[in-house]
mmCIF file as Biopython writes it, N, C-alpha, C and O atoms, coordinates in Angstrom:
data_model
#
loop_
_atom_site.group_PDB
_atom_site.id
_atom_site.type_symbol
_atom_site.label_atom_id
_atom_site.label_alt_id
_atom_site.label_comp_id
_atom_site.label_asym_id
_atom_site.label_entity_id
_atom_site.label_seq_id
_atom_site.pdbx_PDB_ins_code
_atom_site.Cartn_x
_atom_site.Cartn_y
_atom_site.Cartn_z
_atom_site.occupancy
_atom_site.B_iso_or_equiv
_atom_site.auth_seq_id
_atom_site.auth_asym_id
_atom_site.pdbx_PDB_model_num
ATOM 1   N N  . MET A ? 1  ? 0.837  -1.169 0.000   1.0 0.0 1  A 1 
ATOM 2   C CA . MET A ? 1  ? 0.000  0.000  0.000   1.0 0.0 1  A 1 
ATOM 3   C C  . MET A ? 1  ? 0.886  1.238  0.000   1.0 0.0 1  A 1 
ATOM 4   O O  . MET A ? 1  ? 1.860  1.313  0.749   1.0 0.0 1  A 1 
ATOM 5   N N  . ALA A ? 2  ? 0.541  2.218  -0.854  1.0 0.0 2  A 1 
ATOM 6   C CA . ALA A ? 2  ? 1.328  3.449  -0.953  1.0 0.0 2  A 1 
ATOM 7   C C  . ALA A ? 2  ? 1.158  4.292  0.301   1.0 0.0 2  A 1 
ATOM 8   O O  . ALA A ? 2  ? 0.095  4.308  0.921   1.0 0.0 2  A 1 
ATOM 9   N N  . ALA A ? 3  ? 2.209  4.981  0.654   1.0 0.0 3  A 1 
ATOM 10  C CA . ALA A ? 3  ? 2.149  5.854  1.824   1.0 0.0 3  A 1 
ATOM 11  C C  . ALA A ? 3  ? 1.221  7.027  1.536   1.0 0.0 3  A 1 
ATOM 12  O O  . ALA A ? 3  ? 1.181  7.539  0.417   1.0 0.0 3  A 1 
ATOM 13  N N  . ARG A ? 4  ? 0.485  7.441  2.542   1.0 0.0 4  A 1 
ATOM 14  C CA . ARG A ? 4  ? -0.399 8.595  2.383   1.0 0.0 4  A 1 
ATOM 15  C C  . ARG A ? 4  ? 0.437  9.856  2.519   1.0 0.0 4  A 1 
ATOM 16  O O  . ARG A ? 4  ? 1.333  9.941  3.359   1.0 0.0 4  A 1 
ATOM 17  N N  . VAL A ? 5  ? 0.132  10.822 1.688   1.0 0.0 5  A 1 
ATOM 18  C CA . VAL A ? 5  ? 0.840  12.096 1.741   1.0 0.0 5  A 1 
ATOM 19  C C  . VAL A ? 5  ? -0.166 13.224 1.813   1.0 0.0 5  A 1 
ATOM 20  O O  . VAL A ? 5  ? -1.316 13.076 1.398   1.0 0.0 5  A 1 
ATOM 21  N N  . THR A ? 6  ? 0.266  14.333 2.332   1.0 0.0 6  A 1 
ATOM 22  C CA . THR A ? 6  ? -0.604 15.499 2.389   1.0 0.0 6  A 1 
ATOM 23  C C  . THR A ? 6  ? -0.304 16.375 1.178   1.0 0.0 6  A 1 
ATOM 24  O O  . THR A ? 6  ? 0.793  16.286 0.627   1.0 0.0 6  A 1 
ATOM 25  N N  . PRO A ? 7  ? -1.243 17.220 0.744   1.0 0.0 7  A 1 
ATOM 26  C CA . PRO A ? 7  ? -0.995 18.071 -0.415  1.0 0.0 7  A 1 
ATOM 27  C C  . PRO A ? 7  ? 0.243  18.956 -0.253  1.0 0.0 7  A 1 
ATOM 28  O O  . PRO A ? 7  ? 0.891  19.294 -1.244  1.0 0.0 7  A 1 
ATOM 29  N N  . ARG A ? 8  ? 0.571  19.329 0.963   1.0 0.0 8  A 1 
ATOM 30  C CA . ARG A ? 8  ? 1.740  20.167 1.208   1.0 0.0 8  A 1 
ATOM 31  C C  . ARG A ? 8  ? 3.040  19.446 0.872   1.0 0.0 8  A 1 
ATOM 32  O O  . ARG A ? 8  ? 4.032  20.086 0.523   1.0 0.0 8  A 1 
ATOM 33  N N  . GLU A ? 9  ? 3.042  18.132 0.971   1.0 0.0 9  A 1 
ATOM 34  C CA . GLU A ? 9  ? 4.250  17.352 0.696   1.0 0.0 9  A 1 
ATOM 35  C C  . GLU A ? 9  ? 4.429  17.058 -0.787  1.0 0.0 9  A 1 
ATOM 36  O O  . GLU A ? 9  ? 5.484  16.576 -1.198  1.0 0.0 9  A 1 
ATOM 37  N N  . VAL A ? 10 ? 3.422  17.338 -1.585  1.0 0.0 10 A 1 
ATOM 38  C CA . VAL A ? 10 ? 3.390  16.874 -2.965  1.0 0.0 10 A 1 
ATOM 39  C C  . VAL A ? 10 ? 3.581  18.026 -3.937  1.0 0.0 10 A 1 
ATOM 40  O O  . VAL A ? 10 ? 2.998  19.097 -3.771  1.0 0.0 10 A 1 
ATOM 41  N N  . SER A ? 11 ? 4.406  17.796 -4.954  1.0 0.0 11 A 1 
ATOM 42  C CA . SER A ? 11 ? 4.544  18.766 -6.021  1.0 0.0 11 A 1 
ATOM 43  C C  . SER A ? 11 ? 4.868  18.050 -7.320  1.0 0.0 11 A 1 
ATOM 44  O O  . SER A ? 11 ? 5.278  16.890 -7.322  1.0 0.0 11 A 1 
ATOM 45  N N  . SER A ? 12 ? 4.680  18.749 -8.406  1.0 0.0 12 A 1 
ATOM 46  C CA . SER A ? 12 ? 5.041  18.193 -9.705  1.0 0.0 12 A 1 
ATOM 47  C C  . SER A ? 12 ? 6.542  18.371 -9.920  1.0 0.0 12 A 1 
ATOM 48  O O  . SER A ? 12 ? 7.207  19.076 -9.161  1.0 0.0 12 A 1 
ATOM 49  N N  . ILE A ? 13 ? 7.065  17.730 -10.952 1.0 0.0 13 A 1 
ATOM 50  C CA . ILE A ? 13 ? 8.481  17.880 -11.270 1.0 0.0 13 A 1 
ATOM 51  C C  . ILE A ? 13 ? 8.776  19.340 -11.615 1.0 0.0 13 A 1 
ATOM 52  O O  . ILE A ? 13 ? 9.860  19.839 -11.313 1.0 0.0 13 A 1 
ATOM 53  N N  . LEU A ? 14 ? 7.821  20.025 -12.243 1.0 0.0 14 A 1 
ATOM 54  C CA . LEU A ? 14 ? 8.015  21.431 -12.591 1.0 0.0 14 A 1 
ATOM 55  C C  . LEU A ? 14 ? 8.184  22.286 -11.342 1.0 0.0 14 A 1 
ATOM 56  O O  . LEU A ? 14 ? 9.069  23.140 -11.292 1.0 0.0 14 A 1 
ATOM 57  N N  . VAL A ? 15 ? 7.349  22.066 -10.340 1.0 0.0 15 A 1 
ATOM 58  C CA . VAL A ? 15 ? 7.446  22.830 -9.088  1.0 0.0 15 A 1 
ATOM 59  C C  . VAL A ? 15 ? 8.762  22.525 -8.385  1.0 0.0 15 A 1 
ATOM 60  O O  . VAL A ? 15 ? 9.433  23.437 -7.901  1.0 0.0 15 A 1 
ATOM 61  N N  . ALA A ? 16 ? 9.133  21.260 -8.324  1.0 0.0 16 A 1 
ATOM 62  C CA . ALA A ? 16 ? 10.388 20.880 -7.668  1.0 0.0 16 A 1 
ATOM 63  C C  . ALA A ? 16 ? 11.582 21.490 -8.396  1.0 0.0 16 A 1 
ATOM 64  O O  . ALA A ? 16 ? 12.509 21.985 -7.756  1.0 0.0 16 A 1 
ATOM 65  N N  . ALA A ? 17 ? 11.567 21.460 -9.731  1.0 0.0 17 A 1 
ATOM 66  C CA . ALA A ? 17 ? 12.671 22.027 -10.511 1.0 0.0 17 A 1 
ATOM 67  C C  . ALA A ? 17 ? 12.724 23.544 -10.362 1.0 0.0 17 A 1 
ATOM 68  O O  . ALA A ? 17 ? 13.796 24.117 -10.164 1.0 0.0 17 A 1 
ATOM 69  N N  . ASP A ? 18 ? 11.563 24.193 -10.457 1.0 0.0 18 A 1 
ATOM 70  C CA . ASP A ? 18 ? 11.515 25.652 -10.304 1.0 0.0 18 A 1 
ATOM 71  C C  . ASP A ? 18 ? 12.031 26.090 -8.939  1.0 0.0 18 A 1 
ATOM 72  O O  . ASP A ? 18 ? 12.662 27.141 -8.816  1.0 0.0 18 A 1 
ATOM 73  N N  . ALA A ? 19 ? 11.765 25.293 -7.927  1.0 0.0 19 A 1 
ATOM 74  C CA . ALA A ? 19 ? 12.175 25.650 -6.564  1.0 0.0 19 A 1 
ATOM 75  C C  . ALA A ? 19 ? 13.690 25.769 -6.445  1.0 0.0 19 A 1 
ATOM 76  O O  . ALA A ? 19 ? 14.193 26.472 -5.569  1.0 0.0 19 A 1 
ATOM 77  N N  . VAL A ? 20 ? 14.416 25.084 -7.323  1.0 0.0 20 A 1 
ATOM 78  C CA . VAL A ? 20 ? 15.879 25.125 -7.252  1.0 0.0 20 A 1 
ATOM 79  C C  . VAL A ? 20 ? 16.502 25.783 -8.475  1.0 0.0 20 A 1 
ATOM 80  O O  . VAL A ? 20 ? 17.724 25.764 -8.625  1.0 0.0 20 A 1 
ATOM 81  N N  . GLY A ? 21 ? 15.692 26.362 -9.347  1.0 0.0 21 A 1 
ATOM 82  C CA . GLY A ? 21 ? 16.217 27.050 -10.522 1.0 0.0 21 A 1 
ATOM 83  C C  . GLY A ? 21 ? 16.711 26.130 -11.618 1.0 0.0 21 A 1 
ATOM 84  O O  . GLY A ? 21 ? 17.639 26.480 -12.348 1.0 0.0 21 A 1 
ATOM 85  N N  . MET A ? 22 ? 16.107 24.960 -11.744 1.0 0.0 22 A 1 
ATOM 86  C CA . MET A ? 22 ? 16.500 23.975 -12.746 1.0 0.0 22 A 1 
ATOM 87  C C  . MET A ? 22 ? 15.366 23.822 -13.755 1.0 0.0 22 A 1 
ATOM 88  O O  . MET A ? 22 ? 14.196 23.977 -13.403 1.0 0.0 22 A 1 
ATOM 89  N N  . SER A ? 23 ? 15.702 23.521 -14.992 1.0 0.0 23 A 1 
ATOM 90  C CA . SER A ? 23 ? 14.657 23.306 -15.992 1.0 0.0 23 A 1 
ATOM 91  C C  . SER A ? 23 ? 13.963 21.973 -15.746 1.0 0.0 23 A 1 
ATOM 92  O O  . SER A ? 23 ? 14.533 21.057 -15.153 1.0 0.0 23 A 1 
ATOM 93  N N  . ARG A ? 24 ? 12.744 21.886 -16.205 1.0 0.0 24 A 1 
ATOM 94  C CA . ARG A ? 24 ? 11.988 20.636 -16.063 1.0 0.0 24 A 1 
ATOM 95  C C  . ARG A ? 24 ? 12.696 19.512 -16.808 1.0 0.0 24 A 1 
ATOM 96  O O  . ARG A ? 24 ? 12.746 18.381 -16.326 1.0 0.0 24 A 1 
ATOM 97  N N  . GLN A ? 25 ? 13.245 19.819 -17.984 1.0 0.0 25 A 1 
ATOM 98  C CA . GLN A ? 25 ? 13.932 18.794 -18.770 1.0 0.0 25 A 1 
ATOM 99  C C  . GLN A ? 25 ? 15.149 18.252 -18.026 1.0 0.0 25 A 1 
ATOM 100 O O  . GLN A ? 25 ? 15.393 17.045 -18.027 1.0 0.0 25 A 1 
ATOM 101 N N  . ASP A ? 26 ? 15.911 19.139 -17.393 1.0 0.0 26 A 1 
ATOM 102 C CA . ASP A ? 26 ? 17.070 18.674 -16.617 1.0 0.0 26 A 1 
ATOM 103 C C  . ASP A ? 26 ? 16.619 17.818 -15.440 1.0 0.0 26 A 1 
ATOM 104 O O  . ASP A ? 26 ? 17.253 16.812 -15.120 1.0 0.0 26 A 1 
ATOM 105 N N  . ALA A ? 27 ? 15.527 18.216 -14.800 1.0 0.0 27 A 1 
ATOM 106 C CA . ALA A ? 27 ? 15.007 17.428 -13.678 1.0 0.0 27 A 1 
ATOM 107 C C  . ALA A ? 27 ? 14.568 16.050 -14.157 1.0 0.0 27 A 1 
ATOM 108 O O  . ALA A ? 27 ? 14.781 15.054 -13.465 1.0 0.0 27 A 1 
ATOM 109 N N  . TRP A ? 28 ? 13.955 15.987 -15.338 1.0 0.0 28 A 1 
ATOM 110 C CA . TRP A ? 28 ? 13.553 14.689 -15.881 1.0 0.0 28 A 1 
ATOM 111 C C  . TRP A ? 28 ? 14.761 13.797 -16.141 1.0 0.0 28 A 1 
ATOM 112 O O  . TRP A ? 28 ? 14.697 12.587 -15.925 1.0 0.0 28 A 1 
ATOM 113 N N  . VAL A ? 29 ? 15.858 14.386 -16.602 1.0 0.0 29 A 1 
ATOM 114 C CA . VAL A ? 29 ? 17.082 13.614 -16.834 1.0 0.0 29 A 1 
ATOM 115 C C  . VAL A ? 29 ? 17.550 12.981 -15.528 1.0 0.0 29 A 1 
ATOM 116 O O  . VAL A ? 29 ? 17.901 11.802 -15.496 1.0 0.0 29 A 1 
ATOM 117 N N  . HIS A ? 30 ? 17.552 13.765 -14.451 1.0 0.0 30 A 1 
ATOM 118 C CA . HIS A ? 30 ? 17.995 13.242 -13.157 1.0 0.0 30 A 1 
ATOM 119 C C  . HIS A ? 30 ? 17.019 12.199 -12.623 1.0 0.0 30 A 1 
ATOM 120 O O  . HIS A ? 30 ? 17.426 11.253 -11.948 1.0 0.0 30 A 1 
ATOM 121 N N  . GLU A ? 31 ? 15.733 12.370 -12.923 1.0 0.0 31 A 1 
ATOM 122 C CA . GLU A ? 31 ? 14.756 11.360 -12.529 1.0 0.0 31 A 1 
ATOM 123 C C  . GLU A ? 31 ? 14.999 10.068 -13.299 1.0 0.0 31 A 1 
ATOM 124 O O  . GLU A ? 31 ? 14.920 8.981  -12.728 1.0 0.0 31 A 1 
ATOM 125 N N  . ALA A ? 32 ? 15.294 10.179 -14.595 1.0 0.0 32 A 1 
ATOM 126 C CA . ALA A ? 32 ? 15.570 8.991  -15.419 1.0 0.0 32 A 1 
ATOM 127 C C  . ALA A ? 32 ? 16.810 8.252  -14.923 1.0 0.0 32 A 1 
ATOM 128 O O  . ALA A ? 32 ? 16.898 7.031  -15.049 1.0 0.0 32 A 1 
ATOM 129 N N  . LYS A ? 33 ? 17.764 8.987  -14.361 1.0 0.0 33 A 1 
ATOM 130 C CA . LYS A ? 33 ? 18.969 8.372  -13.792 1.0 0.0 33 A 1 
ATOM 131 C C  . LYS A ? 33 ? 18.698 7.783  -12.410 1.0 0.0 33 A 1 
ATOM 132 O O  . LYS A ? 33 ? 19.603 7.270  -11.752 1.0 0.0 33 A 1 
ATOM 133 N N  . GLU A ? 34 ? 17.435 7.866  -11.983 1.0 0.0 34 A 1 
ATOM 134 C CA . GLU A ? 34 ? 16.973 7.339  -10.699 1.0 0.0 34 A 1 
ATOM 135 C C  . GLU A ? 34 ? 17.612 8.049  -9.509  1.0 0.0 34 A 1 
ATOM 136 O O  . GLU A ? 34 ? 17.825 7.445  -8.458  1.0 0.0 34 A 1 
ATOM 137 N N  . LEU A ? 35 ? 17.919 9.340  -9.681  1.0 0.0 35 A 1 
ATOM 138 C CA . LEU A ? 35 ? 18.416 10.139 -8.569  1.0 0.0 35 A 1 
ATOM 139 C C  . LEU A ? 35 ? 17.264 10.701 -7.747  1.0 0.0 35 A 1 
ATOM 140 O O  . LEU A ? 35 ? 17.452 11.128 -6.608  1.0 0.0 35 A 1 
ATOM 141 N N  . LEU A ? 36 ? 16.070 10.696 -8.334  1.0 0.0 36 A 1 
ATOM 142 C CA . LEU A ? 36 ? 14.853 11.127 -7.649  1.0 0.0 36 A 1 
ATOM 143 C C  . LEU A ? 36 ? 13.951 9.918  -7.506  1.0 0.0 36 A 1 
ATOM 144 O O  . LEU A ? 36 ? 14.002 8.996  -8.319  1.0 0.0 36 A 1 
ATOM 145 N N  . GLU A ? 37 ? 13.136 9.923  -6.487  1.0 0.0 37 A 1 
ATOM 146 C CA . GLU A ? 37 ? 12.224 8.807  -6.265  1.0 0.0 37 A 1 
ATOM 147 C C  . GLU A ? 37 ? 10.792 9.317  -6.163  1.0 0.0 37 A 1 
ATOM 148 O O  . GLU A ? 37 ? 10.250 9.437  -5.064  1.0 0.0 37 A 1 
ATOM 149 N N  . PRO A ? 38 ? 10.170 9.623  -7.321  1.0 0.0 38 A 1 
ATOM 150 C CA . PRO A ? 38 ? 8.801  10.135 -7.259  1.0 0.0 38 A 1 
ATOM 151 C C  . PRO A ? 38 ? 7.828  9.065  -6.788  1.0 0.0 38 A 1 
ATOM 152 O O  . PRO A ? 38 ? 8.009  7.874  -7.041  1.0 0.0 38 A 1 
ATOM 153 N N  . GLY A ? 39 ? 6.804  9.518  -6.107  1.0 0.0 39 A 1 
ATOM 154 C CA . GLY A ? 39 ? 5.724  8.622  -5.738  1.0 0.0 39 A 1 
ATOM 155 C C  . GLY A ? 39 ? 4.671  8.633  -6.843  1.0 0.0 39 A 1 
ATOM 156 O O  . GLY A ? 39 ? 4.816  9.342  -7.839  1.0 0.0 39 A 1 
ATOM 157 N N  . ARG A ? 40 ? 3.639  7.864  -6.669  1.0 0.0 40 A 1 
ATOM 158 C CA . ARG A ? 40 ? 2.556  7.813  -7.652  1.0 0.0 40 A 1 
ATOM 159 C C  . ARG A ? 40 ? 1.235  8.013  -6.939  1.0 0.0 40 A 1 
ATOM 160 O O  . ARG A ? 40 ? 1.025  7.509  -5.836  1.0 0.0 40 A 1 
ATOM 161 N N  . ILE A ? 41 ? 0.352  8.750  -7.577  1.0 0.0 41 A 1 
ATOM 162 C CA . ILE A ? 41 ? -1.013 8.882  -7.088  1.0 0.0 41 A 1 
ATOM 163 C C  . ILE A ? 41 ? -1.943 8.402  -8.180  1.0 0.0 41 A 1 
ATOM 164 O O  . ILE A ? 41 ? -1.485 8.043  -9.264  1.0 0.0 41 A 1 
ATOM 165 N N  . GLU A ? 42 ? -3.236 8.385  -7.921  1.0 0.0 42 A 1 
ATOM 166 C CA . GLU A ? 42 ? -4.195 7.849  -8.886  1.0 0.0 42 A 1 
ATOM 167 C C  . GLU A ? 42 ? -3.909 8.333  -10.289 1.0 0.0 42 A 1 
ATOM 168 O O  . GLU A ? 42 ? -3.486 9.471  -10.497 1.0 0.0 42 A 1 
ATOM 169 N N  . GLY A ? 43 ? -4.145 7.460  -11.245 1.0 0.0 43 A 1 
ATOM 170 C CA . GLY A ? 43 ? -3.921 7.811  -12.633 1.0 0.0 43 A 1 
ATOM 171 C C  . GLY A ? 43 ? -2.459 7.818  -13.030 1.0 0.0 43 A 1 
ATOM 172 O O  . GLY A ? 43 ? -2.111 8.345  -14.086 1.0 0.0 43 A 1 
ATOM 173 N N  . SER A ? 44 ? -1.603 7.247  -12.211 1.0 0.0 44 A 1 
ATOM 174 C CA . SER A ? 44 ? -0.159 7.154  -12.467 1.0 0.0 44 A 1 
ATOM 175 C C  . SER A ? 44 ? 0.538  8.511  -12.490 1.0 0.0 44 A 1 
ATOM 176 O O  . SER A ? 44 ? 1.634  8.626  -13.038 1.0 0.0 44 A 1 
ATOM 177 N N  . THR A ? 45 ? -0.073 9.532  -11.910 1.0 0.0 45 A 1 
ATOM 178 C CA . THR A ? 45 ? 0.563  10.840 -11.822 1.0 0.0 45 A 1 
ATOM 179 C C  . THR A ? 45 ? 1.693  10.780 -10.813 1.0 0.0 45 A 1 
ATOM 180 O O  . THR A ? 45 ? 1.506  10.335 -9.680  1.0 0.0 45 A 1 
ATOM 181 N N  . ARG A ? 46 ? 2.870  11.233 -11.231 1.0 0.0 46 A 1 
ATOM 182 C CA . ARG A ? 46 ? 4.020  11.241 -10.324 1.0 0.0 46 A 1 
ATOM 183 C C  . ARG A ? 46 ? 3.943  12.465 -9.425  1.0 0.0 46 A 1 
ATOM 184 O O  . ARG A ? 46 ? 3.440  13.516 -9.823  1.0 0.0 46 A 1 
ATOM 185 N N  . PHE A ? 47 ? 4.448  12.313 -8.212  1.0 0.0 47 A 1 
ATOM 186 C CA . PHE A ? 47 ? 4.587  13.458 -7.321  1.0 0.0 47 A 1 
ATOM 187 C C  . PHE A ? 47 ? 5.959  13.407 -6.687  1.0 0.0 47 A 1 
ATOM 188 O O  . PHE A ? 47 ? 6.569  12.347 -6.551  1.0 0.0 47 A 1 
ATOM 189 N N  . HIS A ? 48 ? 6.421  14.565 -6.307  1.0 0.0 48 A 1 
ATOM 190 C CA . HIS A ? 48 ? 7.749  14.678 -5.708  1.0 0.0 48 A 1 
ATOM 191 C C  . HIS A ? 48 ? 7.625  15.301 -4.330  1.0 0.0 48 A 1 
ATOM 192 O O  . HIS A ? 48 ? 6.800  16.186 -4.103  1.0 0.0 48 A 1 
ATOM 193 N N  . ARG A ? 49 ? 8.442  14.832 -3.431  1.0 0.0 49 A 1 
ATOM 194 C CA . ARG A ? 49 ? 8.453  15.328 -2.051  1.0 0.0 49 A 1 
ATOM 195 C C  . ARG A ? 49 ? 9.595  16.313 -1.865  1.0 0.0 49 A 1 
ATOM 196 O O  . ARG A ? 49 ? 10.394 16.543 -2.773  1.0 0.0 49 A 1 
ATOM 197 N N  . ASP A ? 50 ? 9.655  16.877 -0.699  1.0 0.0 50 A 1 
ATOM 198 C CA . ASP A ? 50 ? 10.720 17.826 -0.361  1.0 0.0 50 A 1 
ATOM 199 C C  . ASP A ? 50 ? 12.107 17.210 -0.551  1.0 0.0 50 A 1 
ATOM 200 O O  . ASP A ? 50 ? 13.057 17.911 -0.900  1.0 0.0 50 A 1 
ATOM 201 N N  . GLU A ? 51 ? 12.223 15.907 -0.323  1.0 0.0 51 A 1 
ATOM 202 C CA . GLU A ? 51 ? 13.516 15.231 -0.478  1.0 0.0 51 A 1 
ATOM 203 C C  . GLU A ? 51 ? 14.005 15.312 -1.922  1.0 0.0 51 A 1 
ATOM 204 O O  . GLU A ? 51 ? 15.204 15.449 -2.166  1.0 0.0 51 A 1 
ATOM 205 N N  . ASP A ? 52 ? 13.073 15.227 -2.888  1.0 0.0 52 A 1 
ATOM 206 C CA . ASP A ? 52 ? 13.455 15.325 -4.292  1.0 0.0 52 A 1 
ATOM 207 C C  . ASP A ? 52 ? 13.949 16.731 -4.616  1.0 0.0 52 A 1 
ATOM 208 O O  . ASP A ? 52 ? 14.933 16.892 -5.337  1.0 0.0 52 A 1 
ATOM 209 N N  . ALA A ? 53 ? 13.275 17.740 -4.091  1.0 0.0 53 A 1 
ATOM 210 C CA . ALA A ? 53 ? 13.719 19.120 -4.301  1.0 0.0 53 A 1 
ATOM 211 C C  . ALA A ? 53 ? 15.100 19.324 -3.682  1.0 0.0 53 A 1 
ATOM 212 O O  . ALA A ? 53 ? 15.946 20.010 -4.255  1.0 0.0 53 A 1 
ATOM 213 N N  . ALA A ? 54 ? 15.322 18.732 -2.520  1.0 0.0 54 A 1 
ATOM 214 C CA . ALA A ? 54 ? 16.636 18.835 -1.875  1.0 0.0 54 A 1 
ATOM 215 C C  . ALA A ? 54 ? 17.709 18.169 -2.727  1.0 0.0 54 A 1 
ATOM 216 O O  . ALA A ? 54 ? 18.818 18.691 -2.845  1.0 0.0 54 A 1 
ATOM 217 N N  . MET A ? 55 ? 17.393 17.025 -3.319  1.0 0.0 55 A 1 
ATOM 218 C CA . MET A ? 55 ? 18.341 16.340 -4.195  1.0 0.0 55 A 1 
ATOM 219 C C  . MET A ? 55 ? 18.628 17.189 -5.429  1.0 0.0 55 A 1 
ATOM 220 O O  . MET A ? 55 ? 19.784 17.314 -5.836  1.0 0.0 55 A 1 
ATOM 221 N N  . LEU A ? 56 ? 17.592 17.775 -6.029  1.0 0.0 56 A 1 
ATOM 222 C CA . LEU A ? 56 ? 17.806 18.639 -7.186  1.0 0.0 56 A 1 
ATOM 223 C C  . LEU A ? 56 ? 18.673 19.844 -6.810  1.0 0.0 56 A 1 
ATOM 224 O O  . LEU A ? 56 ? 19.505 20.286 -7.602  1.0 0.0 56 A 1 
ATOM 225 N N  . ARG A ? 57 ? 18.476 20.367 -5.613  1.0 0.0 57 A 1 
ATOM 226 C CA . ARG A ? 57 ? 19.279 21.504 -5.145  1.0 0.0 57 A 1 
ATOM 227 C C  . ARG A ? 57 ? 20.749 21.093 -5.033  1.0 0.0 57 A 1 
ATOM 228 O O  . ARG A ? 57 ? 21.634 21.838 -5.454  1.0 0.0 57 A 1 
ATOM 229 N N  . ARG A ? 58 ? 21.011 19.915 -4.471  1.0 0.0 58 A 1 
ATOM 230 C CA . ARG A ? 58 ? 22.405 19.448 -4.344  1.0 0.0 58 A 1 
ATOM 231 C C  . ARG A ? 58 ? 23.030 19.237 -5.726  1.0 0.0 58 A 1 
ATOM 232 O O  . ARG A ? 58 ? 24.196 19.570 -5.937  1.0 0.0 58 A 1 
ATOM 233 N N  . ILE A ? 59 ? 22.263 18.688 -6.660  1.0 0.0 59 A 1 
ATOM 234 C CA . ILE A ? 59 ? 22.760 18.472 -8.020  1.0 0.0 59 A 1 
ATOM 235 C C  . ILE A ? 59 ? 23.091 19.813 -8.661  1.0 0.0 59 A 1 
ATOM 236 O O  . ILE A ? 59 ? 24.162 19.976 -9.245  1.0 0.0 59 A 1 
ATOM 237 N N  . ALA A ? 60 ? 22.176 20.773 -8.553  1.0 0.0 60 A 1 
ATOM 238 C CA . ALA A ? 60 ? 22.385 22.096 -9.150  1.0 0.0 60 A 1 
ATOM 239 C C  . ALA A ? 60 ? 23.622 22.764 -8.561  1.0 0.0 60 A 1 
ATOM 240 O O  . ALA A ? 60 ? 24.397 23.381 -9.292  1.0 0.0 60 A 1 
ATOM 241 N N  . GLU A ? 61 ? 23.816 22.649 -7.251  1.0 0.0 61 A 1 
ATOM 242 C CA . GLU A ? 61 ? 24.986 23.252 -6.601  1.0 0.0 61 A 1 
ATOM 243 C C  . GLU A ? 61 ? 26.278 22.623 -7.101  1.0 0.0 61 A 1 
ATOM 244 O O  . GLU A ? 61 ? 27.259 23.322 -7.354  1.0 0.0 61 A 1 
ATOM 245 N N  . ARG A ? 62 ? 26.275 21.300 -7.243  1.0 0.0 62 A 1 
ATOM 246 C CA . ARG A ? 62 ? 27.481 20.617 -7.708  1.0 0.0 62 A 1 
ATOM 247 C C  . ARG A ? 62 ? 27.789 20.980 -9.165  1.0 0.0 62 A 1 
ATOM 248 O O  . ARG A ? 62 ? 28.948 21.180 -9.530  1.0 0.0 62 A 1 
ATOM 249 N N  . LEU A ? 63 ? 26.742 21.064 -9.994  1.0 0.0 63 A 1 
ATOM 250 C CA . LEU A ? 63 ? 26.953 21.431 -11.388 1.0 0.0 63 A 1 
ATOM 251 C C  . LEU A ? 63 ? 27.466 22.872 -11.503 1.0 0.0 63 A 1 
ATOM 252 O O  . LEU A ? 63 ? 28.270 23.176 -12.384 1.0 0.0 63 A 1 
ATOM 253 N N  . ALA A ? 64 ? 27.009 23.741 -10.626 1.0 0.0 64 A 1 
ATOM 254 C CA . ALA A ? 64 ? 27.445 25.138 -10.647 1.0 0.0 64 A 1 
ATOM 255 C C  . ALA A ? 64 ? 28.924 25.269 -10.296 1.0 0.0 64 A 1 
ATOM 256 O O  . ALA A ? 64 ? 29.591 26.197 -10.753 1.0 0.0 64 A 1 
ATOM 257 N N  . ARG A ? 65 ? 29.439 24.343 -9.483  1.0 0.0 65 A 1 
ATOM 258 C CA . ARG A ? 65 ? 30.847 24.383 -9.069  1.0 0.0 65 A 1 
ATOM 259 C C  . ARG A ? 65 ? 31.791 23.881 -10.136 1.0 0.0 65 A 1 
ATOM 260 O O  . ARG A ? 65 ? 32.999 24.106 -10.052 1.0 0.0 65 A 1 
ATOM 261 N N  . GLN A ? 66 ? 31.261 23.206 -11.136 1.0 0.0 66 A 1 
ATOM 262 C CA . GLN A ? 66 ? 32.134 22.618 -12.172 1.0 0.0 66 A 1 
ATOM 263 C C  . GLN A ? 66 ? 32.627 23.652 -13.133 1.0 0.0 66 A 1 
ATOM 264 O O  . GLN A ? 66 ? 33.369 23.329 -14.061 1.0 0.0 66 A 1 
#
């Protein structure tokens, strides 16, 4: 059974990417590399938690240092 989440914990990949200044396409690349772990809600819609935004932030910071 999937864990229950509150609306405050849930965002789309666009919201998570925007929160860290990353494009949606770049966020999708990192999701495809399995660096993010989106959950699923009805209709197979993916959702992202604060942990995913934090991971995107760490990725963006590391890429900025290169």
